[in-house]
N, C-alpha and C positions, 0 to 999 in steps of 0.2 A: 660501527655502522649498524643501523637497525636491520633486523631480519626482513627479507622481502616477502611478498604476499604468500601466505601459506597455501592458498588454493592453487597457485601456479605450481608450487613444488609438489602438491598432491597430484596434479595432472601428470607431472613428469614421472612420478614414481609408480602410481597405481591406476591412473585414470583411463584416458581415451584409448590406449592400445591394449587394455587387458583382454586376454583371450577368454572366450566363453568357456566356463568350466563344465557346463552340463548341456550345451546345445551344439549341434553340428555346425560347421562353418557354412555349409550351404544347406539350408533347411527346406523341407517340403512346404508348400503353401497350402492353406486351407482349401478345401474342395470347391468352395463357392467363389474363389478369387477370380476365376475366368470371366464371370459375369458381373463383377463388382462395379465396373465403370458404368454399367447401365442403370444403376440404382438412382432413382429420382429422389430429390430432397426438396423440402419447401421451407419457406420462412414466413410463418403465419403472422397476420396482423394482430390477432388476439391469441395469447398463449393459452395452453391447456391449464386446468386447475393444478394447484400446487400438490406435490406428492408429500403427504404428511408422514411423520415417523411411524413406522410399524412397531407393534409390540414385539419384544419387550423393551424397546428403546423408550426413553422418556420423551415427552412432548416438548419441542422447542417453543419458546414464547412467540417467536416470529419465524417465518420461513422465507428463504430466498425465492423470488419470483423467477420463472424461466427466463433465460437470456433473451433479450429483445423486448421484454415486457416494458422496460423503461427506456425511453429514447431521450437523448439530450436536446435541449433547446437553448437559445440565448447565448450567454457568455460561455456556458459549458460546452455547447456544441462547437462553438468557435475554438475552444481549447483542443477539442478532439480533432477538428479539421486541421489545425496547425500540426498536431501530432501525426496525423495521417500524411501530411505533406512533408514531414521531416524524416527523422531516422526510422520511425516505426513503419512508414510506408515504403522505404527504399533500402533498408539495411541489407536485405538479401541480394541486392543488385551489385554490391561492391565489397562486402565484408566476407572474406574467404570462409570464415566459420559457418556462415549461412549460405554459402554458394552451392552450385549444383553438385559439388562433390561431397556434400554433407552425408554422414551416415544415415541421417533421418530422411534422406531422399534416395537411399540405396548406394551411395558412393563410398569412397574409402577415406573421407575426411573426418572432421570432428564428429564424434559419435556419442558424446556424453550429454551435457545439459543444455547446450546452446540452442539447438533446434526447438526442443520443448519449451524452454524459457521464452523464446521469441513468440511462439504460437500462443502461449498463455495470455499474452496481451493482444496479439494481432487478431485472434478469433473474435473476442468481444468487441474490439474496436471496429472491425470490418462490418459485423452484423448490426451493431448499434447505429452506425452511420449509413448502413445499406450501401456501402461503397463496393461496387461490383469488381473493381480492380483488386481491392484487398481481399474480397471474398474469394476470388479466383486464386490469389496467391496462397491464402490459407488452405484452400481446398487441395492444392497440389501436395502440401505437406501432410495434411490429415489423411488424404486418400492413400498415400504411400503406406502409412501405418495400417490403415484398414485393409489394404490389399495384400499385405505381406506378413500377416500373422503366421507364425511357424506352426507346424503340425501339433506340437506339444502345448501350444497356447501362448508361448512367449511372443512378445512384441518388441519392435525396435531393432536397431542394428545388431546383427549377430556377433560382431566382434567385441561388443561390450555387454557384459551381463549384470552390471550394477543395477540394483533395484531403484536407486535414487532418481535417475532421469525419467524413469517410467512413472514414478509418482507424479511428476509434472505433466507428462503426456496424458495421464488419466484425467487430470483436471481439464486439460484441453478438450479431451473427447466428451466429457460431460457437458461442457459449454456448447460445443459444436452440436451435440445431439439436441439440446434444448432449442438452439437457434434454427435447426433444420429438420428435426424429427427423423434423421437418417436412421433407418432400421438396422443398419449394420453395427452400430456402436454397442448396443447392449449385449448381443451374442458374443462379440469380441471380448468385452470386459468379463463376461461370464467365463469364457475359456481361459483368459489370462489369470483371473483370480483363482480358478480351480488349479491351474498349474502352479501358481505361487504358493498356495496353501500346502500342496504336497512337497514343494521344493524347500520352503523356508526352514524346516527342522534340520536339514543338512547343509543349507547355505543361508545362514541368518543375516540379518541386517548388519551393515558395517559402515564405517566412515560417515559420510554425510547422511545417508539414509537412516542410520541409527538415531540421529538427532532430529530428523524431519518426518518421522513415521506418521505423525498426526495428519500430514497433508494427504497421505494415502487413505487414512481412515475416513476422511471426508468423502472420497470417491466410493469407498466400500459402503458407507451409509447411503449415499446417493443411489447405488445400485440395489441395495437391500430394500429400500423403500419402493422400488419398482418391480422387484421380482419376489421378495419374501423368502429367498433362499437362505436358510439358517446357517449353512456352511460359511456364509460371509461373516457372520458374527464370530465364528471361530478364527477366521483370518484376522479380523480386527483385534481379537485378543492376542494372537501371535505377534502382530505388529506392536502392540503395547508392551508385551512382555520382552520383546527383543529390543525395543526402542528405549531411549533415554528417559528417565523419570524427571520431567521438568518440575512437577509439583514438589517433589522432594527437594530439589535444588533450592527452591524459593521458600520452603518451609524452614530451612536453616541456612539462610543465604550468607555465604562467606566471601563472595567476590565484591568486596566493598571499597576497593581502591583501584587506581589506574594500573592496568596490566603492563607487563613488558615481556619481551621475547625470552629473556633469560629465565624468569620465574615460570613462564608457560612451558619451557622445555623445547622451544622451537629450534630446529636445526635445519639449515639449508640442505635441500636434497632429500629430506625425509618427510614422511606423512606427519601431519600435525598430531600431537598427543591428545589424550582425552581432556586434559585441563584446558588446552587451547580451544577445543571444540565446545566446551561448556561455557567459555567466556566469549565465544565468537558472536559478533553482533547480529548477523543474519540468522544464525541458529536460534538466538534468544528471541528475535522478532517472530520467527515462525513458531517457536515453542509456546508463545503466548496463547495460542488457541487450544493447546492440548488439554488443559483442565476442563474448560467448558465443553469441549467435544466429548471427553470421556465421561462427563456427567450424564450424558445421554445413556450410557451403559451402566454406570455405577449408581446414579441417583444419590450420591453422597454429598453432603453439604461442603465437605472439604474441596471436592472438585468444583462445585459451583462457585466457591469463593476464590478459587485458585488464580483466576485471571487478574482480579484486582490485587491480590497478594503479590503477584509478580510485578504488576505495574508500580505498586507502592514501593517495592524494594528497588526497582530500577530507577524510579524517580528520586528516591532518597539518596542513592549513592552515585547515580550516573545521569540524572535528569538534566536536560538542557532546554532553553526556552521555546524551541520550535515544536514541542510536543513529543520529541524523541528522547532516547537515551544515547549517550555518546558511545561509540565503538569504532575505532579507526586502526586496526581491524577488530580489536578486542576491547572489552569494556574499559572505559577511559576516564571515569570520574566526572565531576560536574563543571569543570572549567569550560566556559563557552567558546574558548579557542580550540578545544578538541573537536574532532569531526565525527560524522556518522555517515555510513555508506548508503548510497541510493538504493541498493538491494534491500537494506534493512527498512528503509522508508516504505517501499511498496509492499514488502512482506508484513510489516506491522499493520499497515492499512488492511491487508487481506485478513490477518488474524483478528483484528477488531471487527471487521465486517461479519465474519462468521460467528464470533463470540457474541456480538450484539444481537444477532438473530436468535441464537440459542437461549441466551439469558434475558433478553429484553431490557438490558441495562442502559438507561439514558446516559450515564457517565461515559460509557464506551462510545456512544455516538458523539459526545462532546470531544473526546480525545481524537476520534477519527477525523472530525472536521478540522481540528487544529493542525493535524499532520498534513491532511490533504490540501488545505488552503494556505499553508506556509511552507513546510519542509519540501513538499513535492515540487511546486513551481520554483522554489528557491534554489534548486540544484540543477535546473535546466536553463539553457539559453532561451530567449524569447521565441525563437523559431523552432525550437526543439531539434536542432541539428547537432547539438553537442550537449554533453552532460558532465557532471563531476562524479568521481568515485566517492570522495568525502566532501561534505559541506560543513561549514562552521557557522554558528550563530553570530559570533564576532569574527568576521572574515574580512581582513583588510588587504590581503594580497593573495592572488592565485598564481603561483610561479613554480618553476622547476627548481626547487630547493628543498633541502632536508628540513623537516618540521618535527615538532615533538609528538608525533603519532606514537601509538603503542607499538605497531609492527609494520605499518604501511610504508610505501616508498615515496620518494620526493615528488613524484608527478601526481599524487593522489587528488589534489584539489584543482588541477588544471581542468578547463572545459575542453572536451574533445571527443574522439571516437571511442577509445578504450583506455582512459587514463588508469594507471596502476594495474588493472586487470579487467578482462572483458566480460565478467559475469553480469555487471550492471548494464553493459551495452545490450546484452540479450534479454535481460529481465525487467528493465525499467518500464516496459510498454504496458504493463497491467494496471498501473496506478489509476489513471483517469477512467478507463473503461470499467474497471471493477467497482469503483465507487459509484459510477453511474448506475450500474446494475443493482446497487444496494441502496439507492435513494429511497425506494419503497420496498416494503416486504408485506407478506400476508400473515394473518393469524389463523389458528385452527378453526375459527368460527365463521369463516367466510368474510373476514374483514381485511382492511389494509392499514399499514402503518407508514407514516412519514418518518423514516429513521434518520435521514440526513437531508439537508435542504440545499437545493440548487434548481435552476430552471429546467423543466423536463416535462414529458408526457408519459403517463403510465397507462397501459391497457392490460386489464386483468379480468378474472372471473370472481364475482363476489356473491354473497348470499347463497342461494341454492342454484348456482349456475348462470347468473346473469352477467353478461359482458358490461364493463364500465370503462370509461376513459376519464382520467383526471388530468387537467392541464394545470401545471404549476408555474405561475408567473412570478418572477422575483429577481432582484439583483443581490440577494443574499449570497455571500457573507458580507457584502459591502453596504447593504441597506438592511433595515430592520423589519421590512414587511414582506409577507408571502400571501399570494392570493391563489386559492385552489378552486377551480371550476369543475364540478362533477357532472358527468353525462352518462348515466346508466342507460341501457337499451330500453328499459321501462322501470318504473318506480320499484325500489328494492330497499330492504332494511339490512344494514350492515354497520358494524362499528368501524370508526376511523380513529386511529391512534396518532397523536401528534406529539413528537418529542419536544419537551420544553428544556432548553439548555440550563445548566446550573447558574449561569451568569444572568439569566433573563428573568429577574424578579418582576412581578406585576405584568406578565405577559397578558395581552388581551386577545380574545378570540371572538369573532362575530360570524354568525351563520345567517346569510341573507339579510345582513344589516342589523341583526339583533344580537346583542351581547350575550355570551354564555360564560359559564365559569371558566376562568382563564387557565386553571391548572397550576400545579405546584412546580416551581423550578427544579430541575434535576429529575423529572419524571415524565411519564406519558399522560397527556390529557386524552380522554376518550369521548368522542361524539358518537353516541349509539342512537341512530334514528333512521327513519325512512328517507332515502335520497331520491330526488327526481332530477331530470335533465335541466341544467342551468343553475342548480344550487351552487352558492359560493360560500367559501370559508375564507375569511380575512384574518390573518394572524399578524400581530405586531410584537416583536421582541425588543424591549428597550435595550439599546446598545450604548450603555454609558461607558466612557473610557475609564480604565482602571489600571492600577499598578500591581504587579506581582513581584515576588522576591526570589532571587536566585543566588548564584555563587558569590561569596563574600558579601552577602546582604545587598547585592546589586539590585537595581530596579529594571523592570521591563514594562513596556506600555502595551496594553491590549484593549481591544474593542470588539465585542462579539467573539467570533472564532479567530479573528485576525490578530497577529502580533505585529507591532510596528518597529521599524528599524531606521536608523540614520543611514541614508544612502551615501556611500563614499564614491565620489566621481571617479570614473574608471577609464583607463587607456587599454584597449584590447590589441594585443600583438600576436599575429599569427606565427606559430612556431613551425608548422609544416602542414601541407595539404594531405588529407587522408581520404583518397577516393573522392566521394561526393561531398565530404565535409572537411574539417580541419581541426587541429589542436591549437588552443589559445592560452596564452598567459594574460592575466588581467592585473594591471598595476594601478595603485592608487594615485589620484591627482588632487585630493582635497584632505583637509584635516579630519581626523576621526576621534581623537582622544578627548571626548567631552564627558562631563558629569551633568546630570539633569536636576533641575530645581523642582522636584515633585516627589510626593509620597502618597500613601494610601488615603490620607485624610484630605489632601489638596487636589486629588486627581481630577475631579470634575471641574474645578475652577482653573487649574493650571494647564489643562490639556484642551486646546482649541481644535475642534473637529471641523474640517471643511470637506464637503461632498462636491464632486464634479460629475459632469456627464460621463456616462459609461458607453461611449460610442467607439472606443478603441479596445484593443486587447487588454484585459483587465489586470494581468500580472506583468505589466510593463511600466517603466517609469512615466512614459507619456500617457498611458491609458489608465493608470490606477484611479479608481473612482472615489477614493477617500484619502485624506492626508490629515496629520495631526501636528500642530505647532506647540512647542514647549520651550521654555527658557533653559539655557545651559551655559556652562563655562568650561573652557578648556582646562585639562589637567595635564600639565607639561611633564610631570614625572611618570605618567603612564605612557610607556614607549613600546615600540616594536621589538620583539625578541624572536630570533629564528624564523622570521617570516610570518609571525602571528602577533596579534595584540598581546602584549605582555600581561603579567599578573595583574588582575583587576585590583585597584585600591579598595581597601575595606571601607564599606559605607557605614556612616556618612563620612564624606571627605570635604576638605576645604579647597578653595581656589580663589586667587586674587586676580584672575584674568577677567577681561571685560565680559559682561553678560551679552549673550547672543540669542536670537530667536532661531531655533532649529526646526526644520521640517522633517517629520518622520513619514515614511511611506510603508505600505504593506510589505512584509518580509519577502514575499515571493518576487517582488519587483526589483529588489536591490541585490545585485550579485556581489558587490562589495558592501559591507554593512557593519554596523554595531547594533546589537540587539539588547545586550545586558550592559547597563551603564552604572557607574558609581552615582550615589545620591549625594547632592550637595548639602552641606550643613546649613 
C-alpha cells in the first residue's frame, strides 16, 4: 500500500501542537493594542504610485501595482463572483480548521497554515470585488494578528512558533495594507522582522519554511522598499542562507523519473526526509520564484536565468499538457495519467506572477496564462463548491480507489471538501484573485504593462503623477481581440508595454484606427506616446489551432492559451455531505480511447474551430465559447488500468475502427477528459 500524505504525518509529529520554544504561553500585547480597533482604513479608487526597488537592490523590469488597482470585468468578474459564492466565501462557516476556535483567531484549534492560507486568497478576492461581507470576514482575521502582536515582536498563535505559516501571513498583511492603507501593518512588520533577525541564528528555518524561504523574502523586499531599513537586507540574507538552494538543485537536476515512497524514505508517522521535500510538488512550484527574486540581490546572470532553467528541467522530465509538471505528491514523470496538486497550480501561478514582474519575460506570461486558463478551472467544480487534490490531463474517472500516484491516497482525485488532505482546501483561493492583480504592472518610468490578458479595468498613476484608467474589453483567451480604452486625467506621455504571446505570429496593433508595428511574438511591444482621454488600442492575436507533442509522442490540440480536451460524459455520485458542500465520485458514461487524425502540418485544415456566444459561464460545458472538431478513431487496445487511462500507445498508431467526428472543448470545462491523444497513422 502506498504511503499516505506526508503533510498529514508531519502535522501529527511536529506541527500544530508544537510548544513555542522562545515565547511565553501568555504574552504581553503591544502597547497600542488597546486603541487598535479605532484605526480607520480606506480603500482608494486610485492607488498610490508604485514603490520601486531601493538600492542596492536591482531594478525589476515591471512592478506589481497596489492591490485593487486592477478590477475584474466580464467573464473574469463572473468567475470571481462564483468563487465568492462558493467555498471561498463560506469555508469558515462550517470547516472546523477555519472555525472560531482557530489559533489565528485566538482559539485553541488549528494554529499552523490553514488560517493564513485562507486569507492569502480571501483578502484579494474581497477587495477586488469590493464585497463588504468578505471584507468584514477578512478583517476579523487580519485584525486579530494586528491586535495581538507579542511584546517581543512575534505574531500569530503562541502555541506554534514555526516560521512557515507566518511567511504566508506576511503576504496577507502586505496585500491588506495596499488595499486599505492601514497604518498598523508596517510597524507590526518592522517589529516582527527585528525579532526574527535576532532569533534565527539560534532557531533557524526548518521543515517547510526551509524550502519556502523565498516567500518571506518577497515581504522583506516589500517592506524595505517602504522603509529603507538595511537590517532587512541582513534578514533576507539569513533566509537565503538557511533556506534550500533551489538554483543548485536545477543546475544539476537528478530527479528525472517518477518518485516512490520507498526511494524517498517516507515512513508513516515520521516527518518527511529531505529527499521527499526536494521532490515535493508544491515546494518546487514555490521554489520557481527563488532565482528571479534573488537576482535583485545578486544581479548575477545565473540567478536571472534560473527560473527558465527550472521550468525547462521540469518540462523535460515531468511536464504535462496543462502547463504544469506532474507531482502527486512528488515528482511523477510525463505520463498524462499522473496528477498534480491544486496547491501546486496556484503556487506556480504566484511564482510566475512575481518572476514575470522581476524579469519582464514574455515566456513566463505565456506559461502563466496556460496554467490559469486550463489547470486552474480544470480542477474545480463549475460552482467552486468542490475541488480536487490531484487533477490529471487524461482523467477518465474520479473515484475512491487506489491509483498509481507517487505517494498520495485513493481519494486524491475526488471532487470534495478536503480530498486527500486539507491544504488545498485552505490554499486554493488565491488563484483567480492574484492573477487578476497581475494583469497589469508598472515600469520604473511611469508606464504600464499588459502582462496577462483578461477583461478588467486598471486605475494607476502614470507619467509624473497623472491618474489614468484603462478599460480592457475582451473575451480572450477564447477570442483573439483585445480593445484598450485609455482615459488619463489629462494628456500624458507614458510607455505602454503589450505582451505578444509566442504563438501569436503576425499580431496586429492599431492605435485610434491606425496600424502600428505589431511587435515580435514572444516579446513586449512598446507604445511610447502621449495619451489622451478616449484613445483606443486594438490588438488582434491570430489564434491558429496547433498541435503539440507530449508523452509517447502523443498529440494535444491548442489554440491561443487554451488546450482542448475530449469531454467524457460524466455521472456524478455524491459520496457524503460535508457541511455546506459534499464529496463526489465522477464515473465515465462515454468512450474515451480515441486517436486523432492530425499532426503539426495538417493542424489548420484538420481542426475546425467553432465560436459560440459567451453569455454563460465560460469554463462550463454549456458555456464554453469555443469548440474544435477533429476526426478520430477508437483504439481498443488502449484500456483503463487502476482507475486511470492506461499506457498511451506510442504514436503514430493504427486503428481499423470507423472514423468519427470528435468535439473538443476547453480543458477547464471537461472534468473527465482526454488531453493527450495517440496520433493516427
